[in-house]
BANU-385569 format. One record per atom (N, C-alpha, C): residue in one letter; z, y, x; residue number from 1. Coordinates in pm, 1 decimal, padded with zeros to 6 digits. Atoms other than C-alpha are relative to their C-alpha. Example, Ala and Ser with C-alpha at 12.3 -4.5 7.8 and 13.67 -1.06 7.14 Angstrom:
   type         zz         yy         xx   seq
      A    00000.0   -00119.0    00089.0     1
      A    00780.0   -00450.0    01230.0     1
      A    00000.0    00120.0    00090.0     1
      S   -00006.0   -00119.0   -00082.0     2
      S    00714.0   -00106.0    01367.0     2
      S    00073.0    00109.0   -00077.0     2
% end
This chain:
   type         zz         yy         xx   seq
      X   -00008.3   -00129.2    00048.0     1
      X   -00006.4    00007.9    00019.4     1
      X    00018.1    00090.0    00082.1     1
      X   -00026.1   -00072.7   -00052.5     2
      X   -00075.6    00333.5    00123.8     2
      X    00064.3    00130.4   -00083.1     2
      X   -00062.1   -00093.0    00084.1     3
      X    00086.1    00652.7   -00021.7     3
      X   -00060.4    00152.0    00062.6     3
      X    00017.4   -00170.6    00016.4     4
      X   -00008.2    01053.1    00013.5     4
      X    00140.1    00050.6    00040.4     4
      X   -00093.4   -00103.2   -00036.8     5
      X    00224.3    01246.8    00250.9     5
      X   -00020.0    00112.7    00001.0     5
      X    00064.2   -00139.5   -00033.4     6
      X    00151.6    01574.1    00223.9     6
      X   -00163.0    00018.2    00011.8     6
      X    00139.6    00006.9   -00029.9     7
      X   -00204.6    01608.9    00351.1     7
      X   -00036.1   -00136.7    00095.0     7
      X    00014.4    00103.2   -00096.5     8
      X   -00194.2    01272.1    00557.7     8
      X    00060.0   -00122.3   -00099.8     8
      X   -00048.2    00156.0    00099.9     9
      X   -00182.9    00903.8    00378.3     9
      X    00061.0   -00110.9    00129.9     9
      X   -00032.4    00106.6   -00068.2    10
      X    00044.3    00638.1    00532.1    10
      X    00054.3   -00095.8   -00056.1    10
      X   -00070.2    00139.5    00038.6    11
      X    00116.0    00269.0    00501.8    11
      X    00108.6    00043.8   -00042.4    11
      X   -00132.7    00039.7    00034.3    12
      X    00435.5    00204.1    00282.2    12
      X    00121.0   -00046.4    00120.7    12
      X   -00036.4    00053.2   -00087.8    13
      X    00516.9   -00013.5    00558.7    13
      X    00030.2    00063.4    00100.3    13
      X   -00010.3   -00058.6   -00064.8    14
      X    00514.4    00199.9    00785.0    14
      X    00119.0    00122.6   -00018.1    14
      X   -00088.1   -00036.8    00006.6    15
      X    00755.1    00430.9    00652.1    15
      X    00122.4   -00046.6   -00011.3    15
      X   -00113.7    00079.8    00015.8    16
      X    00996.4    00172.0    00579.3    16
      X    00080.6   -00015.0    00140.8    16
      X   -00099.4   -00004.5   -00107.5    17
      X    01030.9    00128.8    00933.1    17
      X    00014.3    00106.3    00084.7    17
      X   -00061.8   -00150.5   -00055.2    18
      X    01112.3    00479.1    01000.3    18
      X    00119.9    00036.6   -00031.9    18
      X   -00125.3    00035.8    00059.8    19
      X    01404.8    00438.4    00775.9    19
      X    00131.2   -00045.8    00039.0    19
      X   -00120.0    00040.8   -00032.8    20
      X    01743.5    00453.7    00887.4    20
      X    00085.8   -00111.1   -00059.3    20
      X   -00041.7    00122.0    00046.5    21
      X    01947.3    00161.7    00816.3    21
      X    00089.5    00064.0   -00125.5    21
      X   -00110.4   -00070.8    00112.2    22
      X    02203.2    00410.4    00600.5    22
      X   -00103.7    00056.8   -00104.4    22
      X    00115.6   -00034.3    00135.6    23
      X    01897.0    00489.1    00349.0    23
      X    00009.5   -00100.1   -00096.6    23
      X    00005.2    00101.9    00075.0    24
      X    01912.9    00145.9    00211.2    24
      X    00161.1   -00000.6   -00072.3    24
      X   -00182.7    00034.5    00100.0    25
      X    02228.5    00101.8   -00100.1    25
      X   -00082.9   -00157.9   -00035.4    25
      X   -00030.6    00123.6    00047.0    26
      X    02278.2   -00232.3   -00225.4    26
      X   -00029.9    00010.8   -00189.6    26
      X    00037.1   -00045.7    00137.8    27
      X    02156.5   -00254.2   -00609.0    27
      X   -00050.7   -00121.9   -00053.7    27
      X    00068.3    00100.0    00092.5    28
      X    02107.7   -00514.1   -00913.5    28
      X   -00070.4    00034.0   -00072.2    28
      X    00056.1   -00030.4    00114.9    29
      X    01820.5   -00519.3   -01089.3    29
      X   -00007.2   -00059.0   -00126.5    29
      X    00014.1    00085.5    00103.7    30
      X    01947.0   -00716.5   -01351.5    30
      X    00069.7   -00171.5    00030.3    30
      X   -00081.9    00109.2    00006.2    31
      X    02112.9   -01077.8   -01415.0    31
      X   -00162.1   -00092.1   -00003.9    31
      X    00076.5    00101.7   -00032.9    32
      X    01868.5   -01371.0   -01310.0    32
      X    00052.9   -00130.0   -00038.7    32
      X   -00014.4    00113.8    00023.9    33
      X    01850.1   -01713.9   -01373.2    33
      X    00088.4   -00089.1    00092.7    33
      X   -00106.3   -00014.2   -00113.5    34
      X    02039.4   -01769.8   -01032.2    34
      X    00084.3    00065.5    00033.0    34
      X   -00105.4   -00074.5   -00052.6    35
      X    02268.2   -01502.1   -01048.5    35
      X   -00065.9    00153.2   -00006.7    35
      X    00056.0   -00138.6    00024.8    36
      X    02237.3   -01093.5   -01052.1    36
      X   -00129.1   -00010.2    00151.4    36
      X    00152.6   -00000.7   -00114.5    37
      X    01868.8   -01006.5   -00811.3    37
      X    00065.6    00159.1    00035.7    37
      X   -00127.5   -00094.5   -00077.2    38
      X    02090.3   -00789.2   -00585.7    38
      X   -00089.3    00027.2    00139.1    38
      X    00078.9    00018.8   -00111.0    39
      X    01820.4   -00692.8   -00306.7    39
      X    00108.7    00203.5    00063.3    39
      X   -00024.2   -00086.4   -00007.9    40
      X    01848.5   -00375.4   -00075.4    40
      X   -00115.2    00103.0   -00025.9    40
      X    00114.8   -00088.1    00042.2    41
      X    01682.5   -00060.9   -00200.2    41
      X   -00007.3    00159.0    00080.8    41
      X    00016.1   -00160.7   -00099.7    42
      X    01558.4    00295.5   -00016.6    42
      X   -00097.5    00039.8   -00092.1    42
      X    00062.4   -00091.5    00079.1    43
      X    01434.7    00568.8   -00228.0    43
      X   -00088.4    00100.0    00128.7    43
      X    00023.4   -00130.4   -00080.3    44
      X    01175.4    00819.8   -00038.1    44
      X   -00100.0    00060.9   -00084.2    44
      X    00106.4   -00121.0    00106.7    45
      X    01016.5    01130.0   -00217.9    45
      X   -00113.1    00029.7    00077.0    45
      X    00205.5   -00015.5   -00042.8    46
      X    00616.2    01166.2   -00184.4    46
      X   -00041.5    00094.7   -00074.1    46
      X    00128.3   -00107.1    00084.7    47
      X    00359.8    01414.4   -00296.3    47
      X    00113.7    00135.5    00051.3    47
      X   -00046.6   -00128.8   -00000.9    48
      X    00452.9    01763.9   -00359.1    48
      X    00103.1    00015.7   -00127.3    48
      X   -00083.7    00006.1    00089.9    49
      X    00633.3    01711.7   -00680.8    49
      X    00161.8   -00071.9    00044.6    49
      X   -00139.4    00013.6   -00044.7    50
      X    01057.8    01664.0   -00660.5    50
      X   -00009.7   -00118.3   -00082.0    50
      X   -00012.9    00081.2    00092.1    51
      X    01001.7    01397.4   -00931.3    51
      X   -00104.9   -00145.6    00037.8    51
      X    00069.2    00141.2   -00055.9    52
      X    00778.5    01123.5   -00709.5    52
      X    00081.7   -00045.2    00099.0    52
      X   -00071.8    00053.1   -00097.5    53
      X    00909.3    00846.4   -00530.6    53
      X   -00050.5   -00086.9    00032.5    53
      X    00085.4    00151.6   -00071.5    54
      X    00826.0    00539.4   -00321.8    54
      X    00133.7   -00062.6   -00009.7    54
      X   -00142.3    00093.6    00036.5    55
      X    01136.1    00266.4   -00413.8    55
      X   -00070.7   -00102.8    00065.5    55
      X   -00005.9    00100.1   -00020.8    56
      X    01140.8    00034.7   -00201.5    56
      X    00118.3   -00118.2    00036.8    56
      X   -00121.8    00111.8    00013.4    57
      X    01317.5   -00337.6   -00228.7    57
      X   -00033.5   -00096.1    00122.3    57
      X   -00013.0    00061.1   -00144.8    58
      X    01428.1   -00541.3    00105.1    58
      X    00066.0   -00082.4   -00082.2    58
      X   -00063.9    00040.5    00002.5    59
      X    01508.2   -00874.1    00036.4    59
      X    00102.9   -00035.9    00116.1    59
      X   -00094.4    00026.1   -00113.8    60
      X    01852.5   -00949.9    00249.0    60
      X   -00013.9   -00102.2    00099.3    60
      X    00003.8    00118.9   -00071.2    61
      X    01771.6   -01303.4    00322.4    61
      X   -00070.3   -00046.2    00073.2    61
      X    00106.1    00045.9   -00085.5    62
      X    01422.6   -01341.1    00427.1    62
      X   -00091.1    00161.3    00024.9    62
      X    00057.5   -00086.4   -00040.2    63
      X    01355.5   -00990.3    00458.2    63
      X   -00140.3    00080.5   -00077.5    63
      X    00133.7   -00038.2    00121.1    64
      X    01046.4   -00952.6    00205.9    64
      X    00027.7    00140.5   -00024.6    64
      X   -00012.5   -00108.7    00034.6    65
      X    00946.5   -00618.1    00110.8    65
      X   -00078.0    00018.0   -00118.1    65
      X    00034.6    00009.6    00145.5    66
      X    00867.4   -00507.9   -00211.7    66
      X   -00037.5    00177.5   -00028.8    66
      X    00012.1   -00146.5    00016.5    67
      X    00718.3   -00155.8   -00304.3    67
      X   -00051.0    00035.9   -00186.0    67
      X    00031.4   -00082.4    00184.6    68
      X    00723.1    00092.4   -00668.4    68
      X   -00028.7    00127.6    00022.4    68
      X   -00031.8   -00153.7   -00037.1    69
      X    00583.7    00409.6   -00667.8    69
      X    00032.5    00035.3   -00149.4    69
      X   -00109.0   -00086.3    00117.9    70
      X    00791.3    00625.0   -00954.6    70
      X   -00031.7    00114.9   -00047.2    70
      X   -00009.0   -00120.6    00041.0    71
      X    00755.9    00921.4   -01127.6    71
      X    00082.7    00013.2   -00138.1    71
      X   -00108.4   -00003.0    00144.1    72
      X    01019.7    01072.4   -01386.4    72
      X   -00055.8    00142.8   -00041.8    72
      X    00027.8   -00152.4    00020.2    73
      X    01009.3    01397.2   -01580.9    73
      X    00111.5    00117.4    00071.5    73
      X   -00188.3   -00107.0   -00038.3    74
      X    01400.6    01486.4   -01478.9    74
      X    00001.6   -00067.4    00096.5    74
      X   -00027.6    00042.0   -00120.2    75
      X    01565.8    01400.2   -01189.3    75
      X    00119.4   -00156.5   -00018.8    75
      X   -00054.6    00113.4    00041.5    76
      X    01746.4    01039.9   -01181.6    76
      X    00051.7   -00057.2    00105.2    76
      X   -00040.0    00075.6   -00138.8    77
      X    01939.3    00827.6   -00955.1    77
      X   -00064.0   -00120.0    00041.5    77
      X    00042.9    00144.1   -00078.2    78
      X    01859.2    00540.6   -00733.4    78
      X    00023.4   -00117.0   -00101.9    78
      X   -00006.0    00137.0    00067.6    79
      X    01985.6    00289.4   -00955.2    79
      X   -00038.8    00017.9   -00146.4    79
      X    00121.3   -00008.7    00094.9    80
      X    01822.8    00416.5   -01236.5    80
      X   -00160.0   -00059.4    00007.9    80
      X    00140.3    00015.2   -00086.0    81
      X    01515.5    00389.7   -01059.9    81
      X   -00002.0   -00169.3   -00018.1    81
      X    00016.3    00126.5   -00002.8    82
      X    01597.3    00026.3   -00981.7    82
      X    00014.2   -00084.8   -00150.3    82
      X   -00004.5    00047.5    00147.0    83
      X    01684.7   -00068.8   -01375.7    83
      X   -00113.7   -00009.0   -00043.3    83
      X    00123.6    00004.4    00079.4    84
      X    01370.1    00032.8   -01480.5    84
      X   -00076.6   -00109.1    00075.2    84
      X    00079.1    00111.5   -00087.0    85
      X    01231.6   -00174.6   -01182.1    85
      X    00001.9   -00104.4   -00057.8    85
      X   -00057.5    00065.0    00086.2    86
      X    01404.4   -00448.5   -01296.1    86
      X   -00041.7   -00048.4   -00135.3    86
      X    00036.0    00051.4    00100.6    87
      X    01266.2   -00451.1   -01610.3    87
      X   -00131.6   -00068.2   -00031.4    87
      X    00143.1    00059.4   -00035.7    88
      X    00930.5   -00591.4   -01515.6    88
      X    00041.0   -00133.0   -00011.6    88
      X   -00012.2    00117.7   -00022.8    89
      X    01098.5   -00917.7   -01450.4    89
      X   -00001.4   -00075.7   -00166.6    89
      X   -00028.1    00028.6    00130.3    90
      X    01193.5   -00897.1   -01840.0    90
      X   -00146.7   -00068.8   -00085.2    90
      X    00150.9   -00032.4    00068.3    91
      X    00821.4   -00845.9   -01950.7    91
      X   -00047.5   -00181.9    00082.8    91
      X    00015.2    00098.4   -00073.4    92
      X    00723.5   -01139.9   -01701.7    92
      X    00079.4   -00140.0   -00059.4    92
      X   -00042.6    00110.3    00040.4    93
      X    00959.6   -01392.4   -01808.9    93
      X    00005.7   -00033.6   -00187.6    93
      X    00033.6    00025.9    00157.1    94
      X    00883.9   -01344.2   -02170.7    94
      X   -00143.0   -00071.6   -00018.6    94
      X    00126.4    00039.6    00034.4    95
      X    00527.7   -01395.0   -02139.1    95
      X   -00029.5   -00201.3    00090.9    95
      X    00007.3    00166.5   -00076.6    96
      X    00569.4   -01752.3   -01883.5    96
      X    00062.4   -00051.4   -00092.3    96
      X   -00028.2    00071.7    00122.4    97
      X    00788.9   -01838.7   -02164.4    97
      X   -00067.5   -00054.4   -00125.0    97
      X    00127.2    00026.5    00109.3    98
      X    00540.8   -01820.3   -02419.5    98
      X   -00082.3   -00072.8    00043.1    98
      X    00059.4    00136.9   -00011.3    99
      X    00318.5   -02030.9   -02220.1    99
      X    00063.6   -00093.7    00008.2    99
      X   -00014.4    00124.4   -00009.8   100
      X    00504.1   -02273.2   -02138.5   100
      X    00053.0   -00099.6   -00113.6   100
      X   -00102.2    00090.0    00057.3   101
      X    00732.1   -02314.0   -02431.0   101
      X   -00136.5    00019.0   -00161.0   101
      X    00119.3   -00011.3    00131.7   102
      X    00444.8   -02220.2   -02749.2   102
      X   -00115.1   -00005.4    00031.5   102
      X    00159.6    00029.6   -00025.9   103
      X    00114.6   -02276.5   -02547.3   103
      X   -00096.9    00127.7   -00012.8   103
      X    00131.3   -00120.0    00020.1   104
      X   -00019.3   -01893.8   -02528.7   104
      X   -00091.1   -00012.6    00062.3   104
      X    00090.8   -00005.0   -00058.5   105
      X   -00244.5   -01988.9   -02259.5   105
      X   -00099.5   -00109.2   -00052.9   105
      X    00038.5    00148.2    00029.3   106
      X   -00348.4   -02331.3   -02412.4   106
      X   -00112.9    00010.4   -00139.1   106
      X    00102.7   -00049.1    00095.0   107
      X   -00673.5   -02198.9   -02601.3   107
      X   -00141.5   -00001.5    00066.1   107
      X    00140.2    00095.2   -00030.0   108
      X   -01069.8   -02279.8   -02607.0   108
      X   -00057.7    00064.1   -00135.9   108
      X    00056.0   -00143.0    00131.2   109
      X   -01214.0   -01915.5   -02846.2   109
      X   -00154.5   -00021.2    00079.3   109
      X    00109.8   -00116.7    00004.5   110
      X   -01520.9   -01788.1   -02888.1   110
      X   -00066.4    00124.9    00006.1   110
      X    00006.1   -00192.6    00042.8   111
      X   -01496.4   -01431.4   -03039.6   111
      X    00187.6   -00027.9   -00011.1   111
      X   -00150.8   -00096.7   -00006.4   112
      X   -01176.5   -01224.1   -03042.3   112
      X    00088.5   -00048.7   -00086.9   112
      X   -00121.6   -00029.0    00098.5   113
      X   -01060.0   -01269.7   -03378.5   113
      X    00071.2   -00196.3    00004.1   113
      X   -00044.3    00138.2   -00000.2   114
      X   -00999.4   -01683.4   -03311.9   114
      X    00097.6    00021.2    00114.8   114
      X   -00118.1    00013.3   -00105.7   115
      X   -00801.0   -01585.3   -02984.4   115
      X    00114.9    00097.7   -00079.9   115
      X   -00057.9   -00047.6    00091.8   116
      X   -00641.9   -01309.6   -03185.9   116
      X    00122.8   -00096.9   -00108.3   116
      X   -00060.3    00059.8    00112.6   117
      X   -00504.5   -01520.6   -03453.1   117
      X    00099.7   -00134.6    00078.6   117
      X   -00071.5    00098.0   -00124.8   118
      X   -00386.7   -01778.4   -03115.6   118
      X    00142.7    00071.4   -00000.6   118
      X   -00112.2   -00103.1   -00092.1   119
      X   -00153.6   -01532.2   -02958.3   119
      X    00077.7    00033.2   -00106.3   119
      X   -00110.8   -00073.7    00106.5   120
      X   -00031.7   -01369.9   -03285.1   120
      X    00089.0   -00181.0   -00070.9   120
      X   -00075.7    00112.7    00025.4   121
      X    00050.4   -01768.1   -03398.1   121
      X    00117.8    00003.3    00135.4   121
      X   -00099.8   -00021.6   -00116.0   122
      X    00228.8   -01787.8   -03054.0   122
      X    00077.5    00041.9    00013.6   122
      X   -00084.4   -00079.9   -00040.8   123
      X    00415.4   -01529.6   -03007.2   123
      X    00095.1    00018.5   -00137.1   123
      X   -00101.5    00048.5    00070.3   124
      X    00544.6   -01578.6   -03370.0   124
      X    00088.6   -00071.2    00009.1   124
      X   -00034.5    00141.3   -00017.9   125
      X    00622.9   -01953.7   -03274.3   125
      X    00142.3    00080.0    00064.2   125
      X   -00102.7   -00010.3   -00113.9   126
      X    00830.0   -01799.2   -02945.7   126
      X    00101.8    00103.0   -00094.0   126
      X   -00133.8   -00059.5    00045.4   127
      X    01011.5   -01516.6   -03172.4   127
      X    00082.9   -00072.2   -00111.8   127
      X   -00079.7    00062.3    00080.2   128
      X    01133.0   -01742.7   -03420.9   128
      X    00080.9   -00071.0    00083.4   128
      X   -00042.4    00073.9   -00135.1   129
      X    01253.2   -01999.3   -03138.1   129
      X    00119.1    00146.9    00070.8   129
      X   -00114.2   -00113.1   -00057.5   130
      X    01447.9   -01655.6   -02984.2   130
      X    00074.3    00018.8   -00078.5   130
      X   -00094.0   -00068.8    00071.8   131
      X    01593.0   -01526.6   -03278.8   131
      X    00089.8   -00123.2   -00064.4   131
      X   -00104.8    00107.9    00034.4   132
      X    01766.9   -01910.9   -03355.4   132
      X    00075.6    00013.4    00161.9   132
      X   -00052.4    00008.0   -00107.1   133
      X    01847.1   -01892.8   -02975.9   133
      X    00066.8    00087.7    00015.3   133
      X   -00087.8   -00069.0   -00017.8   134
      X    02019.7   -01576.7   -03035.4   134
      X    00092.9   -00017.2   -00100.9   134
      X   -00106.3    00049.3    00152.3   135
      X    02223.5   -01679.6   -03356.4   135
      X    00070.4   -00113.8    00045.3   135
      X   -00080.6    00124.9   -00019.8   136
      X    02345.4   -01965.9   -03207.6   136
      X    00132.3    00024.8    00067.9   136
      X   -00112.7    00016.3    00022.9   137
      X    02687.5   -02066.1   -03132.3   137
      X    00041.8    00084.2    00171.9   137
      X    00065.1   -00037.6   -00151.3   138
      X    02781.4   -01828.3   -02796.5   138
      X    00085.8   -00076.7    00056.6   138
      X   -00043.6    00108.0   -00132.6   139
      X    02909.5   -01983.7   -02504.0   139
      X    00168.0    00011.1   -00013.5   139
      X   -00170.3   -00002.0    00016.9   140
      X    03309.1   -02061.3   -02496.5   140
      X    00014.8    00060.6    00147.4   140
      X   -00038.5   -00012.4   -00164.9   141
      X    03472.9   -01901.3   -02151.3   141
      X    00035.4   -00090.7    00052.3   141
      X   -00026.7    00104.2   -00116.4   142
      X    03522.7   -02107.1   -01857.1   142
      X    00116.9   -00012.3    00028.4   142
      X   -00131.3    00004.4   -00045.3   143
      X    03855.0   -02235.2   -01812.7   143
      X    00058.0   -00034.6    00142.0   143
      X   -00011.5    00014.9   -00156.7   144
      X    03998.1   -02221.4   -01474.9   144
      X   -00016.1   -00124.8    00048.4   144
      X    00003.4    00104.0   -00112.4   145
      X    03904.6   -02505.8   -01225.7   145
      X    00120.0   -00129.6   -00044.4   145
      X   -00150.4    00099.3   -00036.4   146
      X    04255.2   -02675.2   -01212.9   146
      X   -00001.8   -00027.1   -00161.5   146
      X   -00062.1    00061.9    00164.6   147
      X    04254.2   -02734.8   -01629.2   147
      X   -00126.1   -00101.3   -00063.1   147
      X    00132.5    00085.2    00066.0   148
      X    03895.3   -02899.0   -01666.7   148
      X   -00089.7   -00003.1    00153.8   148
      X    00042.8    00076.8   -00120.2   149
      X    03690.1   -03104.7   -01440.1   149
      X   -00191.9    00020.8   -00056.3   149
      X    00127.8   -00045.5    00060.0   150
      X    03376.4   -02972.9   -01639.9   150
      X    00011.2    00129.7   -00072.8   150
      X    00004.6   -00108.5    00062.4   151
      X    03214.6   -02652.9   -01756.0   151
      X   -00083.1    00025.2   -00120.7   151
      X    00059.1    00025.6    00116.8   152
      X    03170.0   -02552.6   -02103.8   152
      X   -00170.8    00029.5   -00033.5   152
      X    00147.7   -00035.5    00009.9   153
      X    02799.0   -02577.4   -02207.5   153
      X   -00047.1    00103.8   -00024.6   153
      X    00053.5   -00116.6    00079.7   154
      X    02569.5   -02288.2   -02229.7   154
      X   -00084.7    00002.1   -00165.0   154
      X    00052.5    00008.4    00112.6   155
      X    02431.9   -02181.4   -02541.4   155
      X   -00139.9   -00066.5    00000.1   155
      X    00154.5    00016.6    00038.5   156
      X    02098.4   -02310.8   -02712.4   156
      X   -00075.4    00102.5    00075.7   156
      X    00098.9   -00063.9   -00006.9   157
      X    01826.9   -02179.0   -02550.6   157
      X   -00149.1   -00034.9   -00011.2   157
      X    00121.0    00000.1    00059.4   158
      X    01466.5   -02155.4   -02670.1   158
      X   -00086.7   -00129.7    00087.3   158
      X    00037.3    00145.5   -00030.1   159
      X    01347.3   -02472.8   -02450.7   159
      X    00097.8   -00082.3   -00049.8   159
      X   -00062.5    00101.8    00050.5   160
      X    01615.7   -02644.4   -02589.4   160
      X   -00028.9   -00023.4   -00109.5   160
      X    00044.9    00001.3    00145.1   161
      X    01565.1   -02569.6   -02929.1   161
      X   -00125.3   -00055.5   -00043.1   161
      X    00083.1    00030.1   -00002.4   162
      X    01237.6   -02650.6   -02887.1   162
      X   -00000.3   -00173.6    00011.6   162
      X   -00036.9    00170.6   -00058.2   163
      X    01309.4   -02988.6   -02745.7   163
      X    00055.5   -00064.4   -00123.8   163
      X   -00036.0    00036.2    00110.6   164
      X    01529.8   -03025.6   -03071.5   164
      X   -00098.9   -00055.7   -00112.7   164
      X    00144.4   -00006.5    00120.5   165
      X    01256.2   -02942.0   -03322.0   165
      X   -00106.1   -00159.0    00023.6   165
      X    00069.6    00121.8   -00062.8   166
      X    01052.0   -03187.3   -03144.1   166
      X    00030.3   -00140.1   -00040.7   166
      X   -00069.1    00129.3    00037.6   167
      X    01275.9   -03480.1   -03175.7   167
      X    00040.8   -00039.5   -00095.6   167
      X   -00036.4    00036.7    00144.4   168
      X    01405.8   -03420.3   -03527.6   168
      X   -00129.3   -00065.6   -00082.9   168
      X    00119.9    00006.1    00086.5   169
      X    01031.4   -03429.4   -03697.8   169
      X   -00108.7   -00087.9    00103.3   169
      X   -00057.5    00083.0    00026.5   170
      X    00937.4   -03714.2   -03619.4   170
      X    00116.7   -00082.6    00047.4   170
      X   -00136.7    00070.4   -00075.2   171
      X    01250.4   -03885.7   -03585.5   171
      X    00028.7   -00104.7    00113.1   171
      X   -00001.7    00109.7   -00115.1   172
      X    01300.7   -04069.1   -03273.9   172
      X    00146.4   -00082.6    00036.2   172
      X   -00157.8    00051.3   -00003.2   173
      X    01654.1   -04127.1   -03218.4   173
      X    00080.4    00054.8   -00119.4   173
      X   -00034.8   -00070.1    00146.7   174
      X    01952.1   -04033.8   -03467.0   174
      X    00011.1    00132.3    00065.6   174
      X    00000.7   -00147.5   -00019.2   175
      X    02064.0   -03681.9   -03467.8   175
      X    00125.0   -00004.7    00063.6   175
      X   -00099.9   -00008.4   -00070.8   176
      X    02406.7   -03774.4   -03333.9   176
      X   -00013.6   -00027.2    00170.5   176
      X    00060.8   -00004.2   -00102.4   177
      X    02244.0   -03911.9   -03011.5   177
      X   -00048.9    00121.7    00022.2   177
      X    00102.2   -00117.9   -00068.3   178
      X    02012.8   -03608.1   -03008.0   178
      X    00094.9    00121.6    00036.2   178
      X   -00149.2   -00139.7   -00005.9   179
      X    02336.5   -03366.7   -03010.9   179
      X    00064.3   -00032.3    00141.2   179
      X   -00107.5   -00012.7   -00093.4   180
      X    02548.3   -03545.3   -02767.6   180
      X   -00129.3    00036.1    00150.6   180
      X    00077.6   -00037.6   -00116.1   181
      X    02247.6   -03544.2   -02504.9   181
      X   -00076.2    00143.2    00060.9   181
      X    00014.1   -00147.6   -00072.1   182
      X    02174.1   -03217.5   -02554.6   182
      X    00135.1    00094.8    00048.6   182
      X   -00111.3   -00050.0   -00007.8   183
      X    02554.6   -03098.9   -02536.7   183
      X   -00006.1   -00046.2    00188.8   183
      X    00002.9    00067.0   -00121.8   184
      X    02507.1   -03322.7   -02186.2   184
      X   -00013.6    00086.3    00098.0   184
      X    00108.8   -00067.0   -00064.3   185
      X    02207.6   -03143.3   -02093.7   185
      X    00031.3    00182.6    00064.7   185
      X   -00040.8   -00090.9   -00054.1   186
      X    02371.7   -02820.7   -02117.8   186
      X    00068.7    00024.5    00063.2   186
      X   -00148.3   -00018.2   -00065.8   187
      X    02714.5   -02853.4   -01980.5   187
      X   -00041.9   -00035.0    00159.9   187
      X    00044.4    00019.0   -00125.2   188
      X    02515.5   -03020.7   -01646.5   188
      X   -00091.3    00172.9    00022.1   188
      X    00028.6   -00105.3   -00019.6   189
      X    02310.6   -02605.5   -01678.2   189
      X    00115.1    00063.2    00015.1   189
      X   -00107.5   -00096.1   -00024.3   190
      X    02626.7   -02467.1   -01706.0   190
      X    00042.9    00004.3    00126.6   190
      X   -00057.9    00063.2   -00108.5   191
      X    02773.1   -02645.5   -01393.4   191
      X   -00094.8    00115.2    00099.7   191
      X    00094.2   -00105.9   -00103.7   192
      X    02436.7   -02523.9   -01186.9   192
      X   -00004.0    00158.7   -00017.5   192
      X    00020.1   -00167.3   -00018.7   193
      X    02413.4   -02161.5   -01289.9   193
      X    00131.3    00016.6    00067.2   193
      X   -00161.3   -00051.2   -00087.4   194
      X    02788.7   -02139.5   -01181.1   194
      X    00001.1    00012.7    00129.2   194
      X    00046.0    00019.3   -00129.7   195
      X    02677.6   -02276.8   -00857.0   195
      X   -00077.3    00098.0    00079.8   195
      X    00113.1   -00121.1   -00042.5   196
      X    02387.3   -02026.9   -00849.4   196
      X    00065.1    00098.1    00041.4   196
      X   -00092.8   -00132.8   -00005.0   197
      X    02592.5   -01745.6   -00944.0   197
      X    00093.8    00000.6    00148.6   197
      X   -00139.4   -00057.1   -00108.1   198
      X    02889.9   -01809.6   -00670.2   198
      X   -00080.4    00002.8    00128.3   198
      X    00099.7    00000.4   -00119.8   199
      X    02603.8   -01885.2   -00357.8   199
      X   -00035.0    00152.6    00011.2   199
      X    00045.0   -00108.2    00001.2   200
      X    02411.3   -01583.3   -00476.4   200
      X    00101.6    00143.2   -00011.2   200
      X   -00072.9   -00116.9    00008.5   201
      X    02730.3   -01350.2   -00485.3   201
      X    00109.5    00054.0    00097.5   201
      X   -00110.9    00052.3   -00078.2   202
      X    02974.8   -01504.0   -00246.0   202
      X   -00024.8   -00041.6    00143.7   202
      X    00039.3    00070.6   -00088.5   203
      X    02761.7   -01681.0    00015.1   203
      X   -00095.9    00030.1    00075.8   203
      X    00136.7   -00015.5   -00060.4   204
      X    02493.0   -01486.8    00105.1   204
      X    00016.9    00071.4    00159.0   204
      X   -00045.6    00008.3   -00142.8   205
      X    02441.7   -01428.1    00481.5   205
      X    00014.1    00136.0    00029.2   205
      X    00010.9   -00126.0   -00037.3   206
      X    02509.6   -01056.4    00602.8   206
      X   -00146.8    00055.1    00017.5   206
      X    00156.4   -00068.0   -00026.8   207
      X    02174.9   -00822.8    00629.8   207
      X    00018.2    00102.6    00117.6   207
% end
């Protein structure tokens, strides 16, 4: 990526290399499947306007860099720019869920009308599954480790609800067995998620 700095053009990674270590701050772009998406972020004012920025994201573990060109009508904090940048993951996750769970990209059509009907039905199915998942029983608070050997199961997710609906009709196993295995899967997912969060928040190597 190249950015305009005054009357000159300079590579974004070159700008990054010239920044002092104190220019970076640790911020989370939101919660992810494996814990908070925490990175080192730097902000550089670019252009002639006071609200144009180059936002630089650095992975503390791998050193990988990512860049965001930002503009805001008013002055905003770096944390707010990071929060908005993190919204992109929500959009990508939505498309990924639609493709994997309701077949958003599983079509072979010849005109726009057929394509529009397919994606409309697919997104309607995803909206239904998401609404059911949102209205499911909330997760119970985890008990201290010395009181239990397992973690309470996570709440119902879109993939889990789709799996349950697919097994209900035509019926393949009894309802009791179906719910038993659903609870078993979600309990192990809760254990795995807790391990991921612990590793991401407490055991990361210093940058």
